[in-house]
Steps between C-alpha positions, in 0.01 A plus 500: 500500500402865516414630845477807727779565749453717809810716572678438828740736684832502315363394157576686181426405142854374454468270803152381389625434152790311641273278710264426209776460244373789287652820375367781731423716196277219365293515822506880537386564142223242497160666435365343813745704707421839333312630807784396736756659263297822491472504876857418600701640207820338624512122462767476771297673764184297573271504805404195710152395392547605137380226264719411200374293214750219413457394136581150369848447387552525122696181416820548302569235235859405402592296201779273633630154411363219711814302503715763664536674840386863521520756779235763559544796729222684666522874457363725767530874555716610793387744761727766629598604854528880514567703812662843543724544807505836668635659813346826622304491164828499310597207272756255629696481182765235409429288806597123469221264586393136498144413402384156618185356333391138524835408653702650209726790549558779259780754559480851357546872568235772511507750216530876527144531624541230763296251291520119536358340180526131453307231302332242721267199459134592462423243768715667761319606813775618741836669471775638718739787424831492680717813528838582651621138538186402701483802733167591328232251398162582355231239432236554229166329439502508121194611316315622814443859398134572431359725232574866548136601510443291817582618856718195555691584179543857608624398847744239354662746268529772760640244743766377260597861415551584864194728564275257680612305812170331580346171401338446161140472616299626195346773726553870431592594861681806639843348460433435131372852451812632666715284274324629188548857621876438554528351156318796342732746687812317376372506139379863498136408485211657693504360854150377525562156638257371239608243237375702210585424128816720491631343824437141372661580168818631667491209747486256212787684326719501809422129587513374143158328490 
């Protein structure tokens, strides 16, 4: 039955679609979600309190013999875990790692830009990245980055990129202004400390979303 769903921290369209057994594109492209689509632009970066319309499922009919056994597999889009590892703002290229998500371990090696890129379940909420045989461990709350045009989204990206050491509070305080200014200096932008359009565009490019 069609309904409205209020976004919680950590939700994305892929996780919502997974929970409601719908393709995320079916939800995102429904006319009732046009205003949300225009507001957020990116279906994978929603904000707590956003309201998503969940349409009815469109039944799929299969013509199969009644006197035989049949197997049906549910298809669902995978999410991706992406993080870029740096040291002193330089990529940590070709570093072996183990990514642990929902108890499953995935071994890999960062690429030349220090990028970890692995497919994961849309329902995953936590992950852990293990480096150097366990000497380094980093825990991640998956899907918790807020839209870039919110202060909490600004703080979260600056924090993950190493410019902001404070807590993600959603308040544009002095520490956040200093972090914006440091990011602007590193990127050759005017050091205003204000998250103007050019700064947000560069931040989105550097962060990836």
